[in-house]
Each structure stands twice: as C-alpha cells, then as structure tokens.
BABATI-774502 format. One record per residue: residue number from 0; residue in one letter; y, z, x of N, C-alpha, C, CB in turn. Coordinates in steps of 0.001 Angstrom, whole numbers, plus 500000, padded with zeros to 6 digits. Each point is the difference from the previous one (the first is absolute). Glycine has a CB too. Layout:
<atoms>
ATOM  resi  resn      nv      nw      nu     cav     caw     cau      cv      cw      cu     cbv     cbw     cbu
ATOM   NUM     A       Y       Z       X       Y       Z       X       Y       Z       X       Y       Z       X
...
</atoms>
This chain:
<atoms>
ATOM  resi  resn      nv      nw      nu     cav     caw     cau      cv      cw      cu     cbv     cbw     cbu
ATOM     0     M  157293  295228  858211  500467  498761  499121  498868  499022  500234  502679  500287  500224
ATOM     1     L  496732  499052  498826  499212  499195  500337  500545  498613  500660  498751  501270  498282
ATOM     2     R  500160  498076  502461  500192  499015  501088  501406  498528  499150  496520  500721  501284
ATOM     3     K  503017  499075  497628  500437  499150  499495  501420  499785  499312  497783  500093  500125
ATOM     4     A  502062  501706  499972  501771  500401  499221  500819  500009  501327  499429  501956  497696
ATOM     5     R  500009  498227  503389  501006  499991  501130  500367  498689  500462  499145  502045  500699
ATOM     6     V  500076  496960  498848  500414  498674  500224  500935  499530  498857  497850  499573  501279
ATOM     7     F  501350  500844  497455  500736  499325  498958  501674  500441  499663  497439  499809  499080
ATOM     8     W  502656  501271  501102  501241  500414  499676  501017  499567  500705  499050  501605  499289
ATOM     9     P  500633  498851  502334  501094  499615  500743  500870  498220  500085  498528  502200  501229
ATOM    10     L  499829  496990  498933  500282  498867  499436  500672  499472  498935  498597  500216  500964
ATOM    11     L  501498  500423  497557  500512  499298  499086  501452  500472  500070  497831  499670  498638
ATOM    12     L  502478  501878  502141  501557  500213  499699  500477  499230  501522  500096  502771  498242
ATOM    13     V  499475  496394  502495  500346  499418  501080  500234  498697  499463  498833  501421  501624
ATOM    14     M  500450  497516  497628  499692  499292  499193  501590  500113  499089  496948  500336  500309
ATOM    15     L  502825  500333  498712  501242  500415  499081  501441  500132  500571  498276  501218  498852
ATOM    16     L  501761  499888  502249  500991  499779  500447  500862  498539  500905  498972  502423  499592
ATOM    17     S  499834  497451  501211  500973  498440  500828  500423  499000  498904  498423  499830  502340
ATOM    18     D  500533  500253  496211  500636  499256  499609  500870  500241  498902  498489  498997  501002
ATOM    19     C  502512  502126  498971  500891  500455  499145  500663  499897  501184  499223  501363  497920
ATOM    20     A  501201  498979  503566  500753  500098  500755  500415  498316  500355  499028  502623  500644
ATOM    21     S  499682  496401  499486  500765  498901  500327  500424  498966  498550  498657  500240  502609
ATOM    22     K  500845  500478  496053  501036  499354  499235  501217  500032  499980  498692  500113  499117
ATOM    23     R  502008  501524  501063  501435  500375  500468  500141  499447  500918  500248  501795  499344
ATOM    24     W  499128  498077  501474  500834  499355  501245  500554  498364  499977  498424  501740  501328
ATOM    25     A  500157  497802  497809  500465  498421  500021  501375  500106  498790  497033  498594  500583
ATOM    26     E  502687  501992  498444  501247  500203  498791  501461  500442  500644  498070  500932  498172
ATOM    27     T  501929  499718  502971  501550  500275  500487  499865  499124  501085  500667  502524  499375
ATOM    28     H  498621  496879  501260  500616  498911  501274  499739  498507  499828  499533  501813  501691
ATOM    29     L  499839  497996  496952  499730  498522  500190  500950  499682  498561  497108  499772  501456
ATOM    30     V  502988  498714  498703  500842  499182  498862  498671  499794  498965  502169  498462  501683
ATOM    31     E  497731  501328  497067  499485  499293  499255  500124  498407  500307  500335  502015  498575
ATOM    32     L  498052  498002  501728  499544  498458  500351  500735  499434  500806  499217  499630  498147
ATOM    33     S  501042  501002  502741  500886  499613  501521  498641  500192  501334  503069  501378  499016
ATOM    34     P  496563  497850  501360  499022  500029  501120  500611  500697  501157  498940  497884  499262
ATOM    35     E  500667  503005  501658  500339  500815  501076  498617  499343  500900  501484  502520  498697
ATOM    36     P  499051  497360  501977  498847  499219  501007  499438  501760  500765  501590  496659  500831
ATOM    37     A  497005  503560  499347  499735  500978  500612  498951  499706  501682  500401  501124  497113
ATOM    38     V  498867  497397  502468  499009  499921  501010  499936  498487  499721  498632  502486  500133
ATOM    39     G  502676  496598  500297  500265  498576  500068  500175  500116  498568  498696  498784  502081
ATOM    40     E  500821  500124  497485  499910  499382  498158  498548  500803  499890  501284  496858  499688
ATOM    41     F  497948  502775  500818  498460  500879  499899  500091  501227  498733  499562  499752  503041
ATOM    42     L  501117  501134  497465  500636  501438  499498  501016  499791  499156  499563  501123  501943
ATOM    43     R  500920  499220  497185  501384  500367  499509  500115  501007  499026  500529  497904  500434
ATOM    44     W  500584  502841  499741  500468  500657  498644  500690  499876  499336  499557  500928  500552
ATOM    45     T  499507  498646  498359  501097  499445  498539  499985  501024  498632  499332  497220  500627
ATOM    46     L  501499  503200  499297  500084  500892  498583  499399  499298  498641  502260  501025  501011
ATOM    47     A  496997  498906  498280  499711  500085  498707  499716  500807  499148  499708  498732  500699
ATOM    48     Y  500508  500984  498006  499613  501130  498830  498806  498967  499175  502866  501605  499585
ATOM    49     N  495642  498841  500364  499203  499613  499380  499658  500743  498429  499450  499242  502491
ATOM    50     Q  501136  499717  496605  499532  500856  498830  498543  499612  499435  502525  500244  499373
ATOM    51     A  497095  499059  501167  498228  499291  499707  499236  500999  500424  500175  497490  500527
ATOM    52     G  498545  502402  499642  498825  500155  500611  500064  499326  501714  498839  499931  497250
ATOM    53     A  499952  500608  503027  499442  499517  500773  500121  498151  500257  498735  502436  499407
ATOM    54     M  501729  496913  501978  500011  498806  499920  500944  499033  499058  497943  500849  500756
ATOM    55     G  502605  499948  498150  500821  499585  499396  500154  499530  498383  500003  499768  502335
ATOM    56     I  498626  501378  497310  499165  499637  498831  501268  500991  499137  496714  499550  500881
ATOM    57     T  503356  500085  497918  501061  500386  498591  499595  499956  499047  501477  499366  500606
ATOM    58     Y  498524  501573  498644  499902  499864  498382  501108  500334  499387  497872  500488  499956
ATOM    59     G  503010  498608  500420  501265  500299  499403  500875  500852  499261  499202  498616  500324
ATOM    60     A  501307  501860  498850  500576  501181  499602  499316  501564  500245  500850  498184  498402
ATOM    61     A  497615  501699  501651  499335  500924  499642  499433  500432  501363  499673  499213  497560
ATOM    62     S  500880  500069  503729  499147  500348  501218  500726  501121  500736  499043  497591  500263
ATOM    63     R  501648  502818  499515  500310  501825  500419  498819  500691  499493  502703  500169  499638
ATOM    64     P  497462  500244  499251  499220  501207  499317  498372  498906  500514  502138  501489  497178
ATOM    65     L  497532  497672  502484  498921  499231  500313  499097  500818  501534  501614  497503  498732
ATOM    66     L  499257  501955  502085  500037  500154  501262  500114  501285  500552  500741  498036  499848
ATOM    67     V  499919  503009  499430  500061  501238  500396  499069  500797  498981  502387  499653  501095
ATOM    68     L  496322  499942  497898  499047  500700  499446  499038  499508  500728  500802  500440  497898
ATOM    69     A  498914  498277  502791  498922  499296  500392  499890  500706  501817  500464  497396  497912
ATOM    70     S  500920  502962  502560  500040  500987  501152  499317  501287  499109  502451  499015  501604
ATOM    71     L  498049  501854  498012  499074  500952  499431  498740  500024  499705  501571  500245  499447
ATOM    72     I  497912  499122  500084  498387  499281  500050  499308  500126  501160  500638  498327  498649
ATOM    73     V  500046  500695  501980  499419  499686  501231  500166  501682  501043  500812  496758  499632
ATOM    74     L  500171  503592  500285  500216  501419  500840  498808  500891  499205  503052  499917  500604
ATOM    75     V  496819  500604  498029  498962  500294  499853  498520  500060  500646  501575  499556  498705
ATOM    76     A  498144  499371  501103  498745  499307  500436  499553  500057  501106  500436  498823  498765
ATOM    77     L  500273  501289  502468  500012  499990  501678  500352  501657  500133  501085  497097  500735
ATOM    78     A  499466  503561  498168  499937  501508  500651  498491  500331  499405  502937  500942  499972
ATOM    79     R  496394  498580  498648  498637  500221  499872  499047  499852  501402  500525  499169  497527
ATOM    80     L  499651  499361  502729  499142  499332  501445  500628  500859  500890  499614  497323  499635
ATOM    81     Y  501469  503169  501029  499788  501026  501111  499186  501490  499153  502603  498919  501633
ATOM    82     R  497652  501704  497160  499585  500842  500119  498254  499701  500103  502383  501034  498979
ATOM    83     A  497425  498190  500354  498242  499873  499904  499402  499443  501344  500054  499376  497350
ATOM    84     G  501138  500619  504258  499411  499812  501196  499441  501250  500397  501442  498221  500559
ATOM    85     G  497776  501747  500630  499232  501049  500663  501253  501008  500681  497607  498255  500545
ATOM    86     P  501960  502730  499593  501395  501047  500839  500009  499556  501276  499784  502311  498875
ATOM    87     R  499411  496794  501985  500201  499552  501198  500586  498376  500145  498115  501856  500494
ATOM    88     D  502085  497686  498333  500159  498930  499633  501149  499673  500392  498634  500178  498502
ATOM    89     G  501845  499402  502876  501358  499644  500517  500268  498561  499735  499869  501724  501786
ATOM    90     A  499520  497440  498420  500251  498496  499505  500700  499749  498685  497983  499542  501167
ATOM    91     L  501201  501246  498157  500319  499613  498611  501071  500859  499867  497805  499299  499013
ATOM    92     A  502544  501647  501495  501198  500870  499513  501282  499068  500941  498493  502952  499575
ATOM    93     A  501253  496572  501064  500993  499039  500726  500217  498655  498826  499003  500755  502877
ATOM    94     A  500079  498685  497219  500483  498853  498938  500697  500537  498869  498113  498635  500523
ATOM    95     T  501551  502070  498533  500298  500501  499266  501727  500571  500049  497250  500152  499915
ATOM    96     A  502705  500780  500999  501600  500470  500327  501162  498560  500249  498776  502497  501465
ATOM    97     L  500444  496672  499138  500768  498793  500506  500287  499425  498413  498708  499405  502789
ATOM    98     V  500379  500335  496526  500588  499515  498476  500876  500263  499027  498477  499765  500295
ATOM    99     I  500884  501898  499688  500849  500702  499232  501258  500356  500321  498254  500573  499408
ATOM   100     G  501765  499542  502174  501612  500251  500285  500613  498784  499454  499848  501403  502236
ATOM   101     G  500117  497320  498303  500406  498860  499583  500204  500078  498740  499060  498983  501551
ATOM   102     A  500015  501120  497642  500334  499550  498541  500892  501365  499412  497500  498284  499577
ATOM   103     L  502578  503129  501137  501057  500566  499596  501295  499681  500555  498497  501460  499539
ATOM   104     G  501773  498209  501485  500994  499328  500529  500900  499077  498779  498414  500055  502363
ATOM   105     N  500799  498945  497160  500211  498879  499195  500345  500306  498487  498457  498869  501610
ATOM   106     L  500994  502223  498238  499728  500719  498650  501448  500747  499848  497092  500420  500192
ATOM   107     I  502983  500026  500802  501622  500652  500057  501137  498763  499938  499151  502179  501729
ATOM   108     D  500846  497132  498754  500851  499184  499888  499999  499683  498526  499804  499294  502364
ATOM   109     R  498926  500353  496946  499693  499322  498999  501277  500972  499073  496925  499028  500528
ATOM   110     I  502583  502224  499463  500421  501036  498995  501400  500116  500540  497688  501362  499413
ATOM   111     R  503168  498794  501449  500921  500311  500437  501295  499417  499425  498483  500436  501682
ATOM   112     W  501287  497952  498328  501032  499367  499434  499302  498393  499514  502013  501594  501652
ATOM   113     S  498717  497840  497324  499465  498864  499649  500254  498751  501127  500305  500979  497507
ATOM   114     G  500127  499274  503696  500407  498772  500752  498408  499578  500394  502780  500743  501059
ATOM   115     G  496012  499901  499033  499211  499535  500967  499645  500898  501170  500923  498015  499257
ATOM   116     V  497695  501563  501212  499614  500684  501139  500977  499091  501169  497207  500877  499031
ATOM   117     V  502970  500005  502475  500939  499437  500752  498969  499483  501303  502322  501641  499042
ATOM   118     D  497935  497368  501128  499311  499028  500920  501044  499783  501126  498524  498771  498109
ATOM   119     F  501125  500807  503106  500655  499762  500809  499496  499604  501404  501158  501249  498517
ATOM   120     I  497386  498703  501546  499290  499228  501058  499589  498490  499573  499106  502318  500818
ATOM   121     D  501175  496994  500543  499987  498436  499582  499656  499468  501223  501765  499838  498188
ATOM   122     V  496936  499537  501499  499157  499396  500920  499782  498872  499695  499145  501662  500516
ATOM   123     G  500881  497267  500425  499608  498470  500442  500468  499287  500757  499547  499936  498505
ATOM   124     I  500261  498897  501257  500838  498457  500908  500375  499307  499505  499086  499751  501280
ATOM   125     G  502347  500585  499102  501016  498568  499223  500275  500649  498456  498572  497396  501324
ATOM   126     A  501057  501051  497850  499692  500022  498642  498586  500453  499613  501649  498264  499888
ATOM   127     S  497624  502017  500822  498605  500341  499644  500153  501978  499795  498602  497345  501752
ATOM   128     R  501756  502893  497265  499580  501262  500478  499500  500908  498776  501684  499756  502012
ATOM   129     F  498177  501411  498383  498933  500720  499211  500970  500533  498676  498209  500857  502330
ATOM   130     W  501104  500231  496744  500946  500450  498850  500392  501451  500786  498755  498716  497437
ATOM   131     I  502856  501387  502440  500213  501576  500853  499859  501052  499249  501551  499251  501382
ATOM   132     F  497903  501748  499592  498839  500971  499843  500989  501185  500645  497343  498380  500277
ATOM   133     N  501974  502746  499397  500762  501345  500450  498436  500962  500956  502345  500116  497129
ATOM   134     V  498194  501201  502921  499203  500663  500573  498440  500606  499348  502405  500265  501010
ATOM   135     A  498336  499839  497399  498907  500215  499247  498914  498696  499500  501687  501974  499377
ATOM   136     D  498415  497066  500726  499776  499155  499906  498676  499500  500826  502347  500111  499259
ATOM   137     T  498197  500211  502309  499366  499951  501027  498886  501134  500010  502034  498889  501019
ATOM   138     G  497982  502342  498309  499207  501434  499941  498965  498940  498943  502065  502901  500239
ATOM   139     I  498128  496883  499156  499119  499716  498505  499286  498930  500745  501654  500484  497571
ATOM   140     T  498964  498533  503181  499105  498714  500334  498887  500802  500937  502065  497762  499998
ATOM   141     L  498550  502690  500966  498859  500531  501298  498761  500859  499213  502153  500438  502138
ATOM   142     G  498017  500341  496816  499610  501393  499259  498447  498551  498999  503609  502580  499532
ATOM   143     A  497277  497048  500065  499256  498999  499026  498997  499324  500784  501963  499564  498530
ATOM   144     A  498543  499895  502751  498856  499385  500973  498712  501015  499924  501884  498867  501808
ATOM   145     M  498850  502592  498849  498961  500642  500591  499417  500543  498725  500972  500500  502411
ATOM   146     L  499297  499360  496598  499371  500662  498704  498311  499200  499694  502966  500445  498791
ATOM   147     G  498061  498424  501119  499216  498554  500154  498201  500199  500759  502983  498686  500526
ATOM   148     W  497639  501364  500752  499102  499752  501005  499043  501668  499591  501883  498063  502212
ATOM   149     L  498709  502564  498177  498863  501203  499788  499510  500085  498930  500849  501201  501241
ATOM   150     L  499371  498713  497366  499383  499840  498505  498752  499132  500348  502361  500035  498418
ATOM   151     W  498213  498635  502367  498683  498573  499952  498963  500737  501090  501735  497190  499719
ATOM   152     H  499002  503169  501121  498839  500897  501399  498748  500722  498847  502461  501199  502406
ATOM   153     R  498541  499956  496709  498684  500916  499639  499495  499270  499044  500694  502271  500438
ATOM   154     D  499865  496903  498736  498964  499300  498694  498666  499133  500916  502500  499370  497867
ATOM   155     K  498242  499842  503293  499067  499416  501032  498764  501228  500502  502283  498247  500900
ATOM   156     T  498062  502785  499581  498792  500927  500119  499427  500348  499295  500601  500526  501089
ATOM   157     S  500060  499627  497756  498851  500534  498981  499338  498997  499167  501221  502012  499826
ATOM   158     S  498860  496813  500342  499563  499183  499205  498565  499258  501214  502884  499705  498171
ATOM   159     S  497461  500878  502831  498984  499581  501138  499100  500622  500008  501223  499396  501223
ATOM   160     G  498699  501803  498092  498683  501056  499515  499962  501570  501293  498073  497179  498913
ATOM   161     E  503311  502103  501802  500117  501492  500991  500783  501017  499168  500169  498771  502456
ATOM   162     G  499880  501599  496705  500306  500833  499013  501527  500118  500095  497706  501185  500013
ATOM   163     T  502709  499859  499425  501626  500327  500336  500326  500302  501224  500247  500817  498079
ATOM   164     Q  501206  498832  502020  500586  500448  501263  501637  500242  499686  498071  498569  501547
ATOM   165     K  502139  502526  498976  501386  499936  500652  500622  498949  500245  499439  501543  500818
ATOM   166     I  502215  498685  498649  500536  499004  499850  500407  499958  501648  500638  500049  497152
ATOM   167     S  499506  500611  503374  500951  500696  501169  498861  500022  501159  501840  501778  498405
ATOM   168     N  498405  498196  502856  499268  500539  501374  499656  501001  499996  500918  499041  501107
ATOM   169     G  500246  501881  498320  500448  501410  500481  499145  500988  499163  502536  499301  500603
</atoms>
C-alpha cells in the first residue's frame, strides 16, 4: 500500500466517524440552544442546527441543494488533488483526508434531513463568541490551512528556480 494511502484512509475514517459520533452525542445529550459549560464559559456545548453554509452564509430556499452540490464539486476536486500527489506524499494525504472527512460529515447531515448540519462546539468569552461549529468544521479548517501552506510552499519552491519538489518530506 502506498504511504499516502496509509495516511489518507485511516485519517479520513477517524475524522468522519468522530464527527458523526460527536454529532449523535450532541443530539442525544444536549438541549437545542441551551449552553452546557465544558471548560468554564470558554468552551460550552450548545446544540444548534445550521441550514446555512460556513459562518452563516445562506442562499435562501436554495441553500440546501446548492450547498450539497458545492460539497460534491469540492469533494471531486480534493480527490483529484489527492490522486495527483506522489505515492509518498503523506502531508498532502493528511490535509486532503481532514478536509474530505469533514466535508463528508457535513454533507451527510445536509442529505439526511432538512434541519441542517449539527453544530455544538461553542467557544468564546462572555458575549464574545465564535460561531458554533462541529468536529467536521475543525477538520475542514485544519486541512485547508495545511493544504494552503503545502501548496504555497510548493509554488514558492517552483518559482524560485529550484525545480519541482514534492509537497511532503516523506
């Protein structure tokens, strides 16, 4: 098995399964929009359902089908990026696994019912709070940041005349 596959598949499955399990936990144990302190007031569990996209972006009645379609397009693009990576490209495999696993977790919520994506992680201080999010959103954010750094580093190396370099150290 290729090194990138040994990184990609386990990480994708852990991301997806932890997202699905944590969302089921939230729906079973939390009351919607009723914060439960986890780490003081800084980290709370607050069950919410998000019918919009990231950071509350909405497209009205067309939000659900447009977000499902956008997710599918992004998943295809990420799969192509993963396949284009070298056989030992573990860093690229990890980054794409995080984003794909997270995107699949949120896509499952959008497809399974019209209520929206299950969110429950509530971070902030007092009235200054971040958007309520979930494990999938964390994977998407971390994976996208990794991808950005990896692709920027690759482009920087290519444009400096050093030739093409693999994205990972492996």
